[in-house]
C-alpha positions, -999 to +999 in steps of 0.1 A: -128-097-179-161-110-169-144-139-151-136-117-121-165-131-102-170-127-065-152-154-045-165-172-014-143-150+008-160-119-005-132-109-028-126-112-065-098-118-089-095-082-098-062-077-079-045-110-088-014-105-109-024-070-119-013-034-115-028-001-126-007+018-151-015+056-151-001+079-178+021+109-170+017+129-202+029+163-190+044+183-162+009+189-146+003+152-143+038+147-128+031+174-102-001+157-092+017+123-089+044+140-068+017+156-045+001+122-040+034+105-031+042+134-008+009+128+009+019+091+014+051+102+030+033+127+052+008+100+062+037+077+072+051+105+094+017+111+110+015+075+119+050+078+134+038+106+156+009+086+169+030+055+175+055+075+195+027+090+217+021+068+248-015+081+251-024+068+216-031+032+209-017+013+179-053+007+168-059+045+166-027+050+146-038+025+120-073+038+119-060+073+113-038+060+085-066+041+069-088+072+068-062+090+048-057+060+025-094+056+020-099+093+011-070+090-014-086+060-031-120+076-032-105+107-049-088+084-075-121+065-080-141+096-086-114+109-110-116+076-130-153+069-129-172+097-113-195+095-083-210+062-094-178+043-090-192+018-064-221+009-087-197+005-116-174-018-096-201-040-083-217-043-117-183-056-130-179-080-101-214-094-108-204-099-144-229-073-157-202-052-174-167-060-188-151-027-196-120-008-185-138+013-159-153-018-143-119-034-140-103-003-125-130+005-100-132-032-089-094-032-084-094-002-061-126-011-043-112-046-034-078-032-025-094-007-001-116-034+014-085-056+021-064-027+034-092-020+060-088-056+072-050-053+076-050-044+113-079-067+123-068-099+106-037-119+117-013-132+091-022-109+062+005-086+048-002-055+027+026-055+002+021-026-023+046-016-051+047+018-068+070+023-098+076+055-118+086+053-155+093+081-180+057+084-192+036+066-165+035+050-131+022+017-118+005+008-086+004-029-077-018-037-046-006-071-032-016-091-001+003-121+013-005-149+037+022-136+061+027-109+087+063-099+080+091-096+054+128-104+056+135-068+065+104-057+086+105-037+118+083-055+145+067-039+174+041-050+201+006-037+205-006-043+241-042-036+230-041-068+209-025-089+236-042-112+261-025-099+293-032-099+330-030-064+344-020-078+378+007-101+365+043-094+378+058-084+345+029-066+330+044-031+335+076-043+320+057-056+289+040-022+285+073-003+288+091-026+263+061-023+239+063+015+241+100+014+234+094-008+203+067+016+191+092+045+194+117+025+174+091+018+148+082+055+147+118+064+140+118+038+112+086+052+097+101+087+097+133+075+080+116+055+053+092+084+046+122+102+032+128+073+008+095+081-008+105+117-013+138+107-028+123+083-052+095+106-064+110+142-064+092+174-075+093+177-113+100+214-111+131+208-089+148+178-104+158+173-141+138+147-161+167+123-165+170+121-127+133+117-119+120+096-148+126+063-128+118+056-092+101+030-070+092+018-036+079-014-021+063-014+014+048-039+037+026-038+068+012-068+087+002-083+119+004-116+138-017-114+169-002-086+190+029-081+168+028-055+140+054-050+114+064-022+089+088-021+060+097+002+031+125+001+006+135+016-028+130-005-059+149-003-092+124-001-121+128-023-152+135+003-180+124-022-207+090-031-191+068-010-214+074-004-252+042+016-258+027+046-241-008+048-226-034+076-227-056+065-199-053+044-167-055+007-174-048-027-158-015-043-168+004-074-157+022-069-123+057-069-140+092-081-133+096-058-103+067-075-086+083-109-090+117-096-079+104-079-047+084-110-039+115-132-041+136-108-021+112-099+007+089-129+009+111-160+004+089-182+024+055-167+018+030-170-010+015-138-024-022-147-025-034-115-043 
């Protein structure tokens, strides 16, 4: 564990090949998981509203989304490690501690740091995978040296483009960009429903119908082109043979390899 030293690029190896497995021991835990995934779907719909609004920039849409994600991560970190989660994470990254809390906090801290970079760095794809099993769920935060998947929806952001306001076709470019953003907004709304279908309310759907579910999503950027993708994932029912009683890091799993092959045939998942 202590080998997760800080790399020259400011990151660590905490994310590499790992996922966080969190137990779902009872109906209360299932309800909380459902609420969190519903919030993810709502955040996707909120981003759709902003993208469809001509008065709102793509930058603002992604900043608003990041604020929601960051608050969700902070709540999870406080639940896992208390208010001192940053101190615990950095102590782990320095090699001063080698425990489970250090691993988990470092995982989420680095994941949040890289998510924040997503809309500012070209050729970096955020490629998370969330899987529900009968007694737990996993969150796999992945990042790839790419900007798109085989099924991503692309759209232009004029704020990221080097354009001449007086050029003959500038207005046409802005109009086409807005049309692409509206199409992307429709896609975001449609795929938000996939999240709700994969992680239904435990009080409304029988256990046999809700005990498995999964989604993989991707968002990236190459210069002025942004991309979005989300799709359902079939969980591997034989992945875990034992239950867990507390959140812990586990290997990424067969679903991670399968989604990499399907959606990133030409890209290398770097984290």
